[in-house]
C-alpha positions as CSV (number, residue, x, y, z in Angstrom):
1,M,-165.2,-129.3,122.3
2,R,-165.8,-131.0,119.0
3,R,-162.7,-129.1,117.6
4,R,-160.8,-130.9,120.5
5,R,-162.1,-134.2,119.4
6,K,-161.4,-133.9,116.0
7,H,-157.8,-132.9,116.7
8,R,-157.4,-135.9,119.2
9,V,-158.7,-138.4,116.3
10,L,-157.0,-136.9,113.5
11,K,-153.5,-137.8,116.2
12,W,-154.4,-140.9,117.0
13,M,-154.8,-141.6,113.2
14,L,-151.9,-140.1,112.8
15,W,-149.8,-141.8,115.0
16,I,-151.7,-145.4,114.0
17,G,-150.7,-144.5,110.3
18,G,-146.8,-144.0,111.5
19,V,-146.3,-146.9,113.6
20,L,-148.5,-149.2,110.3
21,A,-145.7,-147.1,108.1
22,A,-142.7,-147.9,110.5
23,V,-143.7,-151.6,110.3
24,I,-144.2,-152.0,106.6
25,L,-141.0,-150.1,106.4
26,T,-139.0,-152.1,108.8
27,L,-140.7,-155.4,107.2
28,S,-139.7,-153.9,103.8
29,L,-136.0,-153.4,104.5
30,I,-135.4,-156.6,106.6
31,E,-134.5,-159.8,104.3
32,I,-134.7,-163.2,105.1
33,D,-133.6,-166.3,103.1
34,D,-136.0,-167.2,100.6
35,V,-136.3,-171.4,101.3
36,V,-137.5,-174.2,99.0
37,M,-138.3,-177.3,101.3
38,A,-137.3,-180.6,100.1
39,Q,-137.6,-184.2,101.6
40,G,-134.7,-187.1,100.8
41,I,-132.8,-190.2,101.1
42,V,-129.1,-190.2,101.8
43,E,-127.1,-192.2,99.5
44,P,-123.4,-193.4,99.4
45,G,-121.5,-191.4,96.3
46,T,-120.1,-194.3,94.6
47,K,-122.5,-197.5,94.2
48,I,-121.0,-200.7,93.5
49,Y,-123.9,-203.4,92.6
50,I,-123.0,-206.6,93.5
51,D,-125.4,-208.5,90.6
52,S,-125.2,-212.6,90.4
53,P,-123.2,-213.3,87.1
54,L,-125.0,-216.9,86.8
55,K,-128.4,-218.3,88.1
56,R,-127.5,-220.0,91.1
57,V,-128.7,-220.6,94.8
58,I,-127.1,-218.3,97.1
59,E,-124.8,-220.9,99.5
60,A,-123.5,-217.9,101.8
61,I,-123.1,-214.6,102.0
62,H,-119.9,-213.4,104.1
63,C,-120.8,-209.8,104.9
64,E,-123.9,-207.8,106.5
65,A,-125.0,-204.3,106.0
66,G,-122.4,-202.0,107.8
67,Q,-119.4,-203.6,107.6
68,R,-116.6,-202.9,105.7
69,V,-114.7,-204.9,102.5
70,M,-111.9,-204.8,101.3
71,A,-111.1,-205.2,97.5
72,G,-110.6,-208.7,96.4
73,Q,-112.4,-209.9,99.7
74,P,-115.4,-212.7,98.7
75,V,-118.3,-211.5,99.9
76,V,-121.1,-214.0,98.4
77,Q,-121.1,-217.6,97.3
78,L,-123.0,-219.2,95.2
79,Y,-123.8,-223.4,94.7
80,N,-120.7,-224.5,93.0
81,G,-121.0,-228.3,93.4
82,D,-121.9,-229.5,89.9
83,L,-118.9,-227.1,88.6
84,V,-116.4,-228.5,90.9
85,S,-117.3,-232.2,89.4
86,A,-117.5,-230.2,85.7
87,V,-113.7,-228.7,86.0
88,E,-112.6,-232.5,87.4
89,S,-113.8,-234.3,84.1
90,A,-113.1,-231.6,81.8
91,G,-109.1,-231.8,83.1
92,K,-109.4,-235.3,82.6
93,E,-110.8,-235.1,79.0
94,V,-107.1,-232.6,78.2
95,Q,-104.9,-235.3,79.9
96,R,-107.5,-237.9,77.2
97,S,-106.4,-235.6,74.0
98,E,-103.3,-234.8,75.4
99,A,-102.1,-238.5,75.1
100,N,-103.9,-238.7,71.9
101,L,-102.1,-236.3,70.4
102,E,-99.0,-237.4,71.4
103,H,-99.9,-241.3,69.9
104,A,-100.5,-239.8,67.0
105,R,-97.3,-237.6,66.4
106,A,-95.6,-240.0,67.5
107,N,-97.5,-242.5,64.4
108,L,-96.5,-239.6,62.3
109,A,-92.8,-239.4,63.2
110,L,-92.5,-243.3,62.4
111,L,-93.7,-242.8,59.3
112,K,-91.7,-240.6,58.4
113,E,-88.9,-242.3,59.4
114,K,-89.2,-245.6,57.2
115,P,-87.1,-247.2,56.5
116,T,-85.3,-247.2,59.9
117,A,-82.1,-249.6,59.5
118,E,-83.3,-251.9,61.9
119,A,-86.4,-252.4,59.8
120,L,-84.2,-253.0,56.3
121,K,-82.0,-255.0,58.1
122,I,-84.6,-258.1,59.2
123,A,-86.3,-257.6,56.1
124,E,-83.0,-258.5,54.1
125,S,-82.8,-261.3,56.7
126,R,-86.0,-262.4,56.0
127,V,-85.1,-263.0,52.2
128,E,-82.1,-264.3,52.7
129,Q,-83.9,-266.9,54.7
130,A,-86.0,-267.9,51.8
131,R,-83.9,-267.9,49.6
132,I,-82.0,-270.9,51.6
133,A,-85.3,-272.3,52.2
134,R,-86.0,-272.7,48.6
135,K,-82.4,-273.8,47.6
136,A,-82.8,-276.3,50.3
137,R,-86.4,-277.1,49.0
138,K,-85.0,-277.3,45.3
139,H,-82.2,-279.9,46.3
140,E,-84.9,-282.0,48.3
141,L,-86.9,-282.1,45.1
142,Q,-83.5,-283.8,42.8
143,R,-83.1,-285.7,45.6
144,A,-87.0,-286.8,45.5
145,E,-86.9,-287.4,41.6
146,T,-83.7,-289.3,41.6
147,L,-84.6,-291.6,44.3
148,Y,-88.4,-292.0,42.5
149,F,-87.4,-292.4,39.0
150,G,-84.1,-294.1,39.6
151,E,-83.8,-296.4,42.8
152,R,-87.7,-296.4,42.7
153,L,-87.2,-295.8,46.6
154,W,-90.0,-293.1,47.4
155,S,-93.0,-293.1,46.6
156,L,-95.1,-290.6,44.4
157,E,-96.5,-288.7,47.1
158,E,-93.2,-288.0,48.1
159,L,-92.1,-286.8,45.3
160,E,-95.3,-284.7,45.3
161,R,-94.8,-283.3,48.7
162,A,-91.0,-282.3,47.7
163,K,-92.8,-280.4,44.3
164,T,-95.2,-278.5,46.5
165,N,-92.6,-278.1,49.2
166,L,-90.6,-276.0,46.7
167,Q,-93.4,-274.0,45.6
168,L,-94.2,-272.7,48.8
169,S,-90.5,-271.4,49.4
170,E,-90.7,-270.0,45.9
171,S,-93.8,-267.9,47.4
172,N,-92.0,-267.1,50.5
173,L,-89.1,-265.6,48.4
174,K,-91.7,-263.7,46.6
175,V,-93.7,-262.1,49.7
176,A,-90.1,-261.9,51.7
177,T,-88.7,-259.3,48.7
178,E,-91.8,-257.5,48.4
179,V,-91.8,-256.7,51.7
180,L,-88.1,-255.7,51.7
181,N,-89.2,-253.7,48.6
182,L,-92.0,-252.3,50.2
183,T,-89.5,-251.6,53.7
184,R,-87.0,-249.6,51.0
185,R,-89.7,-247.0,50.0
186,G,-90.8,-246.1,53.2
187,A,-94.7,-244.8,53.8
188,S,-96.6,-243.9,51.3
189,P,-98.6,-240.9,50.6
190,S,-101.7,-242.3,51.7
191,E,-100.6,-243.4,54.9
192,L,-98.9,-240.0,55.6
193,R,-102.1,-238.3,54.6
194,Q,-104.2,-240.0,57.2
195,A,-101.3,-240.0,59.9
196,I,-101.3,-236.1,59.1
197,A,-104.6,-236.1,59.5
198,E,-105.2,-237.5,62.9
199,V,-102.7,-235.5,63.8
200,R,-105.0,-232.5,63.4
201,Q,-107.7,-234.5,64.7
202,A,-106.2,-235.1,68.0
203,S,-105.1,-231.3,68.1
204,A,-108.5,-230.0,67.5
205,A,-110.4,-232.0,70.0
206,L,-107.2,-231.2,72.7
207,A,-108.0,-227.4,71.5
208,K,-111.6,-227.7,72.7
209,A,-111.0,-229.8,76.0
210,R,-109.0,-227.3,76.8
211,S,-111.4,-224.2,76.0
212,S,-114.1,-226.4,77.4
213,L,-112.0,-227.0,81.0
214,E,-111.2,-222.7,81.0
215,G,-115.0,-221.9,80.3
216,T,-116.2,-224.5,82.9
217,R,-112.8,-222.4,85.5
218,E,-114.1,-218.9,84.6
219,S,-117.9,-220.0,85.3
220,L,-116.5,-221.8,88.7
221,E,-114.9,-218.5,89.5
222,L,-118.1,-216.6,89.0
223,T,-119.7,-218.4,91.6
224,T,-117.0,-216.6,94.3
225,M,-118.1,-212.7,94.4
226,R,-115.6,-210.5,95.7
227,A,-116.0,-206.7,96.2
228,P,-114.8,-204.7,93.6
229,V,-113.2,-201.8,95.6
230,N,-112.5,-201.0,99.2
231,G,-116.0,-199.9,101.0
232,V,-118.7,-200.6,103.5
233,V,-121.8,-202.7,102.6
234,A,-124.9,-200.5,102.1
235,K,-127.6,-202.7,101.7
236,R,-127.9,-206.8,101.5
237,D,-130.7,-207.8,99.4
238,L,-130.8,-211.4,98.9
239,H,-130.1,-214.2,101.5
240,P,-128.4,-217.8,101.6
241,G,-131.0,-220.3,100.1
242,M,-132.4,-218.3,98.2
243,L,-132.2,-218.0,94.4
244,A,-130.4,-215.0,92.4
245,E,-131.0,-214.8,88.9
246,Q,-128.8,-213.6,86.3
247,G,-127.8,-209.8,86.9
248,Q,-129.9,-209.8,89.9
249,I,-129.1,-207.4,92.6
250,V,-126.9,-209.3,95.9
251,L,-125.2,-206.4,97.6
252,I,-124.7,-202.6,97.1
253,I,-121.4,-201.4,98.7
254,A,-120.1,-198.2,99.0
255,G,-117.2,-197.3,97.8
256,E,-114.4,-195.3,99.3
257,G,-113.6,-191.7,98.1
258,G,-116.9,-190.2,97.2
259,D,-118.5,-187.5,98.2
260,D,-122.1,-189.1,100.1
261,S,-125.1,-187.4,98.7
262,I,-129.0,-187.0,99.2
263,D,-131.4,-188.0,96.5
264,A,-134.1,-185.2,97.2
265,W,-137.7,-184.8,95.4
266,V,-138.9,-181.2,95.5
267,P,-142.5,-180.3,94.3
268,E,-143.3,-178.4,91.2
269,T,-144.2,-175.3,92.8
270,N,-141.8,-173.1,93.4
271,A,-138.8,-175.7,91.6
272,W,-138.4,-172.7,89.3
273,K,-135.8,-171.2,91.7
274,I,-133.5,-174.1,92.3
275,R,-130.0,-173.6,90.5
276,L,-127.0,-175.3,91.0
277,G,-124.6,-174.6,93.6
278,H,-127.6,-173.2,95.8
279,P,-126.7,-173.9,99.7
280,V,-129.0,-176.4,101.6
281,E,-129.6,-176.6,105.0
282,I,-129.4,-180.8,106.1
283,L,-132.0,-181.7,108.8
284,S,-131.6,-185.2,109.2
285,N,-134.4,-187.2,111.0
286,L,-131.7,-189.3,112.8
287,F,-131.8,-186.8,115.3
288,T,-134.9,-185.7,117.9
289,D,-133.8,-182.0,117.8
290,R,-132.6,-181.5,114.8
291,E,-132.2,-178.0,114.7
292,E,-129.0,-178.9,116.6
293,F,-127.4,-181.7,114.4
294,V,-128.1,-179.0,110.7
295,G,-125.7,-179.7,108.3
296,A,-124.6,-178.2,105.2
297,G,-125.0,-179.3,101.4
298,E,-125.0,-177.8,97.8
299,I,-127.2,-178.7,94.6
300,S,-124.9,-181.1,92.9
301,R,-127.4,-182.1,89.9
302,F,-131.0,-181.1,88.7
303,Y,-133.0,-183.6,86.7
304,G,-135.6,-181.3,85.0
305,Y,-138.0,-183.6,84.1
306,A,-140.8,-183.8,86.6
307,V,-142.4,-187.3,87.4
308,H,-145.6,-188.3,88.7
309,A,-145.0,-190.0,92.3
310,G,-147.6,-190.1,95.3
311,G,-150.4,-188.2,93.8
312,V,-148.6,-185.5,93.0
313,R,-145.6,-184.4,90.4
314,T,-141.9,-183.4,91.8
315,F,-138.7,-183.0,90.1
316,E,-135.2,-184.9,91.4
317,L,-132.1,-183.2,92.2
318,E,-128.9,-184.6,94.0
319,I,-127.4,-182.8,96.9
320,R,-124.0,-183.5,98.1
321,I,-122.8,-183.0,101.5
322,L,-120.6,-180.6,102.6
323,E,-120.4,-181.5,106.2
324,T,-122.6,-183.0,109.1
325,P,-122.2,-182.5,112.8
326,L,-122.1,-186.8,112.7
327,P,-122.0,-188.9,109.8
328,L,-125.6,-189.5,108.4
329,K,-126.5,-193.3,107.8
330,Y,-127.0,-194.3,104.4
331,G,-131.4,-195.0,103.7
332,S,-131.9,-192.1,106.4
333,T,-134.4,-189.5,105.6
334,A,-133.9,-185.8,106.5
335,D,-135.7,-182.3,105.6
336,L,-133.9,-180.0,103.3
337,R,-133.8,-176.1,103.2
338,I,-133.0,-175.0,99.9
339,I,-131.6,-171.2,100.3
340,V,-132.6,-170.0,96.6
341,G,-132.0,-166.6,97.8
342,S,-133.2,-163.5,100.1
343,R,-136.6,-161.7,100.2
344,S,-137.8,-159.4,102.6
345,I,-140.5,-160.1,105.2
346,L,-143.0,-158.3,103.8
347,K,-142.8,-159.9,100.3
348,T,-142.3,-162.9,102.0
349,L,-145.7,-162.5,103.7
350,L,-147.4,-161.4,101.0
351,N,-145.7,-164.1,98.6
352,I,-144.1,-161.4,96.1
353,E,-141.3,-163.2,94.6
354,D,-138.2,-161.3,94.6
355,R,-137.3,-159.8,91.1
356,D,-133.7,-160.9,91.0
357,V,-134.6,-164.3,91.6
358,V,-136.6,-164.1,88.9
359,R,-134.3,-162.6,86.4
360,A,-131.8,-165.3,87.6
361,S,-134.3,-168.0,86.8
362,R,-135.1,-166.3,83.3
363,A,-131.2,-166.3,82.3
364,A,-130.8,-169.7,82.9
365,H,-134.3,-171.1,81.1
366,R,-132.5,-168.9,78.3
367,D,-129.5,-170.4,79.0
368,P,-129.7,-174.4,78.0
369,R,-126.7,-175.1,80.2
370,G,-128.3,-173.6,82.9
371,Q,-130.3,-176.8,84.1
372,G,-130.4,-180.5,83.7
373,E,-128.3,-182.7,84.2
374,S,-125.5,-181.3,81.7
375,Q,-125.4,-178.6,83.7
376,T,-121.7,-177.0,84.9
377,S,-121.3,-176.5,88.7
378,P,-120.4,-173.0,89.9
379,T,-116.3,-174.0,89.8
380,G,-116.8,-174.6,86.3
381,R,-116.5,-178.2,86.3
382,T,-118.8,-180.6,85.1
383,A,-120.9,-182.5,87.8
384,P,-119.5,-186.0,87.6
385,D,-122.1,-188.7,87.0
386,S,-121.9,-191.3,89.3
387,V,-120.2,-195.1,88.5
388,I,-121.9,-198.4,88.9
389,T,-119.2,-201.0,89.1
390,T,-120.4,-204.5,88.4
391,T,-118.8,-208.1,89.1
392,S,-118.9,-209.0,85.4
393,G,-116.7,-205.7,84.7
394,N,-119.2,-204.0,82.8
395,T,-119.4,-199.7,83.6
396,V,-122.0,-197.8,83.2
397,S,-123.7,-194.3,84.3
398,A,-126.3,-194.3,87.3
399,D,-128.2,-192.3,85.9
400,S,-128.3,-194.7,83.0
401,G,-131.3,-196.7,84.8
402,R,-133.6,-193.5,85.6
403,E,-136.9,-194.1,84.8
404,T,-138.8,-191.0,83.2
405,A,-141.5,-190.2,83.6
406,E,-142.4,-191.1,80.0
407,E,-141.6,-194.3,80.5
408,R,-143.7,-194.7,83.7
409,Y,-146.5,-193.3,82.3
410,P,-147.2,-194.0,78.6
């Protein structure tokens, strides 16, 4: 009896051991995806920030979030009543300066043309008149002397008056002669220099007025903010009646032609497994049954510096959206399954890392081009930076404004 019992116990132990070995062998042979979970927000591939070029009150916004806009279409209007009046005043100042310049140039041209034929004729006629008048006054004096000294018909006062008239006619002749000489000589060098200086002064005043007018027109034009590209309004930060500081963002436009992406954050645990090109399953929170609307993507960028947020340290990464059953809304959230490799069920249960993944991570760590912002995609091309275009014409990298952990926590 004892031998039978021992035989049965041994038999059951062998059966149990065999079953366990078969289960363990099965679990070690069956491999499943090694997944790292992350969370992210859907963002447009190309963001255009429409920022205010001037510190002014927003008068009107001609578009809403989700509305499609075309390149050159007015999207925001700033208050410009004072600038309209300033443009009109500057235009009148330009007209006044142009008239002054024309007058100065005409005066200079007149001085250069001296003596004119008309002026010479007038001056010569005046000299001839002065000579005739002197000759007549001389005859009158001779007649007065004859009547006074000879016949005593004129008084002494009339004689003195005749002498005075003769002296006055001689003075008029001298003046007419000098005027004729000046007319023949033309403009003096000092007069020409003064006229030239007046022309230069008028030209400078006109240039200043035109520059002021141009600057005022440019400021007036800046009050009408236009969409630089075709796209969809992704976000509106300000509303009519609010004061927009210079450089403050008013709208964000998602430009056409750029692939949408997801800005994601992954905890530092298991972040060492993530590399460029890893496939990603996107579980959008827009859908109730997320498993029925799983999207596909891949890691396009990985920022190799952890930041502290929400009590934990996380790494930021960017996921390029390759395919989704339905278009994802900008600003919506999603859970992300990053497939970093495969592990057997047994290793997953025992939390044993796959050696191939470890070796690949070590190789990427040795090669500085294997990780970080400047790493190369699996196709061999460097992942392009998103470009931000502002209304002032400036173009900067989208990563230039990222805040590092050292800046956030000095």
